[in-house]
C-alpha positions as CSV (number, residue, x, y, z in Angstrom):
1,M,1.2,-32.1,-1.1
2,A,1.9,-34.7,1.6
3,D,5.0,-32.8,2.9
4,H,3.5,-29.4,2.5
5,D,1.8,-27.9,5.6
6,P,-0.3,-24.8,4.5
7,Y,-0.8,-23.7,8.1
8,H,2.9,-24.1,9.2
9,A,3.3,-20.4,10.2
10,L,-0.1,-20.2,11.9
11,R,1.0,-22.8,14.4
12,H,3.3,-20.3,16.1
13,P,1.5,-18.2,18.8
14,G,3.7,-15.1,18.5
15,Y,3.1,-14.9,14.7
16,R,-0.6,-15.5,15.2
17,R,-0.9,-12.6,17.6
18,Y,1.1,-10.3,15.3
19,L,-1.0,-11.3,12.3
20,I,-4.3,-10.5,14.1
21,G,-3.0,-7.1,15.2
22,A,-1.6,-6.3,11.8
23,F,-4.9,-7.3,10.2
24,C,-7.0,-5.0,12.5
25,A,-4.6,-2.1,11.9
26,N,-4.7,-2.5,8.2
27,L,-8.5,-2.9,8.2
28,G,-8.8,0.4,9.9
29,R,-6.3,2.0,7.6
30,Q,-8.1,0.8,4.5
31,M,-11.5,2.1,5.8
32,A,-9.8,5.5,6.6
33,T,-8.2,5.6,3.1
34,V,-11.5,5.3,1.3
35,A,-13.1,7.8,3.7
36,V,-10.3,10.4,3.1
37,A,-10.6,10.1,-0.6
38,W,-14.4,10.4,-0.7
39,Q,-14.4,13.2,1.8
40,I,-11.8,15.3,-0.1
41,Y,-13.6,14.6,-3.4
42,Q,-16.9,15.7,-1.9
43,W,-15.3,18.9,-0.6
44,T,-13.4,19.8,-3.8
45,H,-14.8,17.8,-6.8
46,S,-11.2,17.9,-8.0
47,A,-9.1,15.1,-9.4
48,T,-6.0,17.1,-8.6
49,A,-7.0,17.2,-4.9
50,L,-7.1,13.4,-5.0
51,G,-3.7,13.3,-6.6
52,L,-2.3,15.5,-3.9
53,V,-3.0,12.8,-1.3
54,G,-0.3,10.7,-3.1
55,A,2.1,13.6,-3.0
56,I,1.6,14.1,0.7
57,N,2.3,10.4,1.3
58,V,5.4,10.2,-0.9
59,L,7.4,13.1,0.6
60,P,8.1,11.3,4.0
61,L,8.5,8.1,2.1
62,L,11.4,9.4,0.1
63,A,12.9,11.4,3.0
64,L,12.6,8.9,5.9
65,S,12.6,5.3,4.4
66,L,16.3,4.8,4.6
67,P,16.7,6.1,8.2
68,A,13.6,4.0,9.2
69,G,15.4,0.9,7.8
70,V,18.5,1.7,10.0
71,L,16.2,2.2,13.0
72,A,14.6,-1.3,12.4
73,D,18.0,-2.9,12.3
74,R,19.5,-1.2,15.3
75,A,16.5,-0.8,17.7
76,D,13.9,-3.1,19.2
77,R,11.5,-3.6,16.4
78,A,8.6,-4.3,18.6
79,K,9.1,-1.0,20.5
80,V,9.4,0.9,17.2
81,I,6.0,-0.6,16.1
82,V,4.3,0.2,19.3
83,L,5.5,3.9,19.4
84,T,4.6,4.6,15.8
85,T,1.3,2.8,15.8
86,S,0.3,4.6,19.0
87,G,1.0,7.9,17.4
88,I,-1.1,6.9,14.4
89,A,-4.0,6.1,16.7
90,V,-3.9,9.6,18.2
91,L,-3.8,11.2,14.8
92,S,-6.7,9.2,13.6
93,L,-8.7,10.4,16.6
94,L,-7.8,14.0,15.5
95,L,-9.1,13.2,12.0
96,A,-12.3,12.0,13.5
97,F,-12.6,15.3,15.5
98,V,-11.9,17.4,12.4
99,A,-14.5,15.5,10.3
100,W,-17.1,15.8,13.1
101,R,-16.5,19.6,13.6
102,A,-15.4,20.5,10.1
103,A,-18.0,23.3,9.8
104,D,-16.8,24.9,13.0
105,I,-13.1,25.3,12.0
106,P,-12.5,29.0,11.7
107,H,-11.2,30.8,8.5
108,L,-7.7,31.4,9.9
109,P,-5.4,33.3,7.5
110,I,-3.0,30.4,7.3
111,L,-5.7,28.0,6.3
112,D,-7.3,30.4,3.8
113,A,-3.9,30.9,2.2
114,A,-3.3,27.2,2.0
115,N,-6.7,26.7,0.3
116,E,-5.9,29.4,-2.2
117,S,-2.6,27.7,-3.0
118,L,-4.4,24.4,-3.5
119,R,-7.0,26.1,-5.7
120,Q,-4.4,27.7,-7.9
121,L,-2.5,24.4,-8.3
122,A,-5.7,22.6,-9.2
123,A,-6.6,25.3,-11.7
124,R,-3.4,24.6,-13.6
125,F,-4.4,21.0,-14.3
126,E,-8.1,20.7,-14.3
127,R,-9.2,20.2,-17.9
128,E,-13.0,21.0,-17.7
129,P,-13.9,22.3,-14.2
130,G,-17.6,22.2,-13.9
131,P,-19.8,24.4,-11.7
132,Q,-19.0,22.3,-8.6
133,A,-15.3,22.0,-9.3
134,L,-12.4,23.7,-7.6
135,D,-14.2,24.3,-4.4
136,F,-11.3,24.9,-2.0
137,S,-13.3,26.9,0.5
138,R,-13.3,24.7,3.6
139,P,-10.7,25.5,6.3
140,A,-10.8,21.9,7.4
141,L,-9.2,20.8,4.1
142,P,-5.6,21.9,4.9
143,V,-6.0,20.5,8.4
144,V,-6.8,17.1,6.9
145,Y,-3.8,17.3,4.6
146,A,-1.6,18.1,7.5
147,L,-2.9,15.2,9.6
148,L,-2.4,12.9,6.6
149,L,1.2,14.1,6.4
150,A,1.9,13.3,10.1
151,I,0.3,9.9,9.7
152,A,2.5,9.2,6.7
153,V,5.6,10.1,8.7
154,L,4.8,7.7,11.5
155,R,3.8,5.0,9.1
156,I,7.0,5.2,7.1
157,L,9.1,5.2,10.3
158,G,7.4,2.0,11.5
159,W,7.0,0.0,8.3
160,P,10.5,-1.5,8.1
161,A,10.2,-2.7,11.6
162,R,6.7,-4.2,10.9
163,A,7.9,-6.0,7.8
164,S,11.2,-7.3,9.3
165,I,9.8,-8.5,12.6
166,I,8.2,-11.5,11.0
167,P,11.4,-13.7,10.8
168,L,11.8,-13.1,14.5
169,L,8.5,-14.7,15.3
170,L,9.0,-18.2,13.7
171,P,11.7,-20.5,12.4
172,P,13.1,-20.1,8.9
173,T,11.3,-23.2,7.6
174,A,8.0,-21.4,8.2
175,L,9.0,-18.0,6.7
176,S,7.8,-18.6,3.1
177,N,4.4,-19.8,4.4
178,A,4.3,-16.8,6.7
179,V,4.8,-14.5,3.7
180,T,1.8,-16.1,2.0
181,W,-0.5,-15.8,5.0
182,N,0.7,-12.2,5.5
183,S,-0.4,-11.5,2.0
184,S,-3.7,-13.3,2.6
185,M,-4.6,-11.3,5.8
186,F,-3.5,-8.1,4.1
187,E,-5.8,-8.8,1.2
188,I,-8.7,-9.7,3.5
189,S,-8.3,-6.4,5.3
190,T,-7.8,-4.5,2.1
191,M,-10.9,-6.2,0.7
192,A,-13.2,-5.7,3.7
193,G,-11.9,-2.3,4.7
194,P,-13.1,-0.2,1.7
195,A,-16.4,-2.1,1.5
196,I,-17.1,-1.6,5.3
197,G,-15.8,2.0,5.0
198,G,-18.3,2.7,2.2
199,F,-21.2,1.4,4.2
200,I,-20.1,3.3,7.4
201,I,-19.7,6.5,5.5
202,A,-23.2,6.2,4.0
203,W,-24.9,5.2,7.3
204,F,-22.9,6.9,10.1
205,G,-20.5,9.4,8.5
206,F,-16.8,10.0,8.3
207,P,-15.9,10.4,12.0
208,V,-16.9,6.8,12.8
209,V,-14.6,5.5,10.2
210,Y,-11.6,7.4,11.7
211,L,-12.5,6.2,15.2
212,L,-12.4,2.6,13.9
213,D,-9.0,3.3,12.3
214,A,-7.7,4.4,15.7
215,L,-9.2,1.3,17.3
216,G,-7.4,-1.0,14.8
217,A,-4.1,0.6,15.7
218,V,-4.7,0.1,19.4
219,V,-5.4,-3.6,18.7
220,L,-2.0,-4.0,17.1
221,V,-0.3,-2.4,20.1
222,V,-2.1,-4.7,22.5
223,M,-1.4,-7.9,20.5
224,L,2.3,-7.1,20.5
225,A,2.4,-7.1,24.3
226,G,4.0,-10.2,25.6
227,I,5.3,-11.6,22.3
228,K,8.8,-13.1,22.6
229,L,11.1,-12.5,19.7
230,Q,14.0,-14.6,18.6
231,A,17.4,-12.8,19.0
232,P,18.3,-11.4,15.6
233,A,21.7,-12.2,14.1
234,R,23.3,-8.8,13.9
235,P,27.1,-8.7,13.2
236,P,28.9,-5.5,14.2
237,E,28.7,-2.7,11.6
238,T,31.9,-2.3,9.7
239,K,30.7,0.6,7.4
240,G,30.3,4.2,8.2
241,R,26.9,5.5,9.2
242,A,26.0,6.9,5.8
243,R,27.2,3.9,3.9
244,G,25.5,1.6,6.5
245,M,22.2,3.4,5.7
246,L,22.7,2.5,2.0
247,A,23.6,-1.1,2.7
248,G,20.1,-2.2,1.8
249,A,20.3,-0.5,-1.6
250,E,23.7,-2.1,-2.2
251,F,22.3,-5.5,-1.4
252,I,19.3,-5.1,-3.7
253,W,21.5,-3.8,-6.5
254,S,23.7,-6.9,-6.2
255,R,20.6,-9.3,-6.3
256,K,19.2,-8.7,-9.8
257,V,16.1,-10.8,-9.2
258,I,15.0,-8.7,-6.2
259,L,15.8,-5.5,-8.2
260,A,13.7,-6.8,-11.2
261,A,10.8,-7.9,-9.0
262,S,10.7,-4.6,-7.2
263,S,11.1,-2.6,-10.4
264,L,8.2,-4.5,-12.0
265,D,6.0,-3.7,-9.0
266,L,7.1,0.0,-9.0
267,F,6.3,0.7,-12.6
268,A,3.2,-1.5,-12.8
269,V,1.5,0.4,-9.9
270,L,3.0,3.8,-10.9
271,L,1.6,3.5,-14.4
272,G,-1.3,1.1,-14.0
273,G,-2.7,2.1,-10.6
274,A,-6.3,3.3,-10.9
275,V,-7.3,3.4,-7.2
276,A,-6.8,7.1,-6.9
277,L,-9.4,7.7,-9.6
278,L,-12.1,5.4,-8.2
279,P,-14.0,8.2,-6.4
280,L,-14.1,10.0,-9.8
281,Y,-15.2,6.8,-11.6
282,A,-17.9,6.1,-9.0
283,D,-19.3,9.6,-9.4
284,R,-18.9,10.6,-13.0
285,I,-18.7,7.4,-15.0
286,L,-20.4,4.5,-13.1
287,H,-22.7,6.6,-11.0
288,V,-22.7,4.3,-8.0
289,G,-22.0,6.6,-5.0
290,P,-20.0,5.8,-1.8
291,I,-21.3,2.2,-1.4
292,G,-20.3,1.4,-5.0
293,L,-17.0,3.1,-4.4
294,G,-16.4,0.8,-1.4
295,W,-17.0,-2.3,-3.5
296,L,-14.8,-1.0,-6.3
297,R,-12.0,-0.4,-3.7
298,A,-12.6,-3.9,-2.3
299,A,-12.7,-5.6,-5.7
300,P,-8.9,-6.0,-6.2
301,S,-8.6,-7.5,-2.7
302,I,-11.4,-10.0,-3.4
303,G,-9.3,-11.4,-6.3
304,A,-6.1,-11.2,-4.3
305,F,-7.5,-13.0,-1.3
306,G,-8.8,-15.9,-3.5
307,M,-5.4,-16.2,-5.1
308,A,-3.5,-16.0,-1.8
309,L,-5.6,-18.9,-0.4
310,W,-4.9,-20.9,-3.6
311,I,-1.2,-20.2,-3.3
312,A,-1.1,-21.1,0.4
313,H,-2.6,-24.5,-0.3
314,R,-0.3,-25.3,-3.2
315,R,3.4,-26.2,-3.4
316,P,5.7,-23.2,-4.0
317,M,5.7,-22.1,-7.7
318,A,8.2,-24.1,-9.8
319,K,9.0,-21.0,-11.9
320,P,8.2,-17.9,-9.8
321,G,10.0,-15.5,-12.0
322,V,8.0,-16.5,-15.1
323,G,4.8,-16.4,-13.0
324,L,5.8,-12.9,-11.9
325,L,6.2,-11.6,-15.5
326,W,2.8,-13.1,-16.6
327,A,1.1,-11.7,-13.5
328,V,2.2,-8.2,-14.1
329,A,1.2,-8.4,-17.8
330,G,-2.2,-9.6,-16.7
331,F,-2.5,-6.7,-14.3
332,G,-1.8,-4.3,-17.1
333,L,-4.4,-5.9,-19.4
334,S,-7.0,-5.8,-16.6
335,I,-6.4,-2.1,-15.9
336,I,-7.0,-1.4,-19.6
337,V,-10.3,-3.2,-19.5
338,F,-11.3,-1.3,-16.3
339,G,-10.4,2.0,-17.9
340,L,-12.6,1.4,-21.0
341,S,-15.6,-0.1,-19.2
342,P,-18.8,2.0,-18.8
343,W,-20.5,-0.8,-16.8
344,F,-20.2,-1.3,-13.0
345,W,-20.2,-5.1,-13.3
346,L,-17.4,-5.2,-15.9
347,S,-15.4,-2.7,-14.0
348,F,-15.8,-4.7,-10.8
349,I,-14.6,-7.9,-12.6
350,A,-11.6,-6.2,-14.1
351,L,-10.6,-4.9,-10.7
352,V,-11.0,-8.4,-9.2
353,A,-8.6,-9.6,-11.9
354,T,-6.1,-6.9,-11.0
355,G,-6.1,-8.3,-7.5
356,V,-5.6,-11.9,-8.7
357,F,-2.5,-10.9,-10.7
358,D,-1.2,-8.5,-8.2
359,N,-1.2,-11.1,-5.4
360,V,1.2,-13.3,-7.4
361,S,3.5,-10.4,-7.8
362,V,3.3,-9.6,-4.0
363,V,4.0,-13.1,-2.9
364,V,7.0,-13.6,-5.2
365,R,8.5,-10.2,-4.4
366,Q,8.0,-10.3,-0.6
367,S,9.3,-13.9,-0.6
368,L,12.4,-12.9,-2.4
369,V,13.1,-10.0,0.0
370,Q,12.5,-12.1,3.1
371,L,14.2,-15.3,2.0
372,L,17.3,-13.9,0.3
373,T,18.1,-11.2,2.9
374,P,20.2,-11.8,6.1
375,D,18.5,-10.6,9.2
376,H,21.0,-7.9,10.0
377,L,20.1,-6.2,6.7
378,R,16.3,-6.9,6.7
379,G,15.3,-3.5,8.0
380,R,17.4,-1.6,5.5
381,V,16.5,-3.9,2.6
382,T,12.8,-3.5,3.6
383,S,13.1,0.2,3.7
384,V,14.6,0.3,0.1
385,N,11.8,-2.0,-1.0
386,Q,9.4,0.3,0.7
387,I,10.7,3.2,-1.4
388,F,10.0,1.1,-4.5
389,I,6.5,0.0,-3.4
390,G,5.4,3.1,-1.6
391,S,6.7,5.6,-4.1
392,S,4.9,3.7,-6.9
393,N,1.6,3.8,-5.0
394,E,1.9,7.5,-4.0
395,I,3.5,8.9,-7.1
396,G,1.1,6.7,-9.1
397,T,-1.7,8.4,-7.2
398,L,-0.3,11.8,-8.1
399,R,0.3,10.7,-11.7
400,A,-3.3,9.4,-12.1
401,G,-4.8,12.5,-10.6
402,L,-2.8,14.9,-12.8
403,M,-3.3,12.9,-16.0
404,A,-7.0,12.6,-15.3
405,A,-7.2,16.4,-15.0
406,L,-5.3,16.8,-18.2
407,I,-6.7,14.1,-20.5
408,G,-9.6,12.7,-18.6
409,P,-9.8,9.6,-16.3
410,V,-10.3,7.0,-19.1
411,G,-7.1,8.2,-20.9
412,A,-5.2,8.3,-17.7
413,V,-6.1,4.7,-16.8
414,V,-5.8,3.1,-20.3
415,W,-2.4,4.7,-21.1
416,G,-1.2,3.6,-17.7
417,G,-2.1,0.0,-18.5
418,V,-0.3,0.2,-21.8
419,G,2.8,1.5,-20.1
420,T,2.7,-1.5,-17.7
421,L,2.8,-4.0,-20.6
422,L,5.8,-2.2,-22.0
423,V,7.6,-2.4,-18.7
424,V,7.1,-6.2,-18.6
425,L,8.6,-6.6,-22.0
426,V,11.7,-4.5,-21.0
427,V,12.3,-6.3,-17.7
428,A,11.8,-9.8,-19.3
429,R,14.5,-8.9,-21.9
430,R,17.0,-7.2,-19.5
431,V,16.8,-9.7,-16.6
432,P,16.8,-13.2,-18.0
433,E,17.6,-14.6,-14.5
434,L,13.9,-14.2,-13.6
435,K,13.1,-17.0,-16.0
436,T,15.4,-19.5,-14.3
437,L,14.6,-18.6,-10.7
438,R,14.4,-21.6,-8.4
439,P,11.2,-22.5,-6.4
440,L,10.7,-20.1,-3.4
441,N,11.1,-22.9,-0.8
442,E,14.6,-23.5,-2.0
443,L,15.8,-20.0,-1.6
444,R,18.1,-19.0,1.3
445,P,20.4,-16.0,2.1
446,D,23.9,-16.2,0.7
């Protein structure tokens, strides 16, 4: 440990400013995420309605991720972040207004027609709609979905720039440490956000949560002001525009360890993700209300934060590929335990364990992407990686909501965990290079 500085990245002022801003923005987003889920569930009492949140987020993800990667590689990354984050702040303010004045939104024909379409869609999947189920009568519901779609568009356009700006804030020797601290701060905000959001919902209501989300976005914009970036190494493009857009996909396809790590994360979260069903678990199975929901949402990040701090203070993993395989398997097992648990304390512990295992996966995957990718491709490689990660989260949300409507929440979660274990076995067999992957601090772009 004598030659290992766990705070190497934090000694660079530009990186510290960005880290603080990103922390505040993600803290607000996590609070808003739990608020949106609980608000939609309270309005509709529908698992399908929760799953549709994932569908709304995945559409711009699939349509815009590749162009967003090109934008990050060819434009000023800081300006892209400022513009998209400012737009998100405005839209969060509109969410606050809609939540505040939801009862006053009139029954316009277009809103009533949208609600009827949503009701018919939910009726196709809901297994046992109770007396409170399938309530799609509020005109504010389609407005909230529309605002979530607009926020998703701006978030997708800005994410490759946010992820690929980190190497421009510090020297390459600090990059691996920066990835670990990024993961730590992300997990702190993801841990605190839902818990704080649950308390604020219970005490002050939904509008205050959305106002704090807007404030967090403003903090990121302010912290980016005055940061000096290193000049990125960007050789002239030699490919056509369309093929240049696909350069990130070509790069990942040629690096099997990155492809394997991203695939593991994609299928683990798509199959094993249970976050979308937490409002349903909190209400019907564990009976803990919005405060309990906040703690359930925070539980994975509590485990992930503890693991992130442990990783930051240790030497890089000697066999990160092997650690990745075991971590994803542990994630699947923890999801199965959560799905079967009827007790809040056991469910909480199982979710903490998912965070512990998921953090290992996040650190290895993000390190591989950042350390093995040349800077002139980072935006496009990040955008492809975003498709893997984002689609798994959002399609996983849709998958969980629809499966819960068809076979119940317990079956949806447990079978998802089993699927995660099967994916680990397949990847371990098909990509043996993972087992011989060198320590992360020894990896460099070809």
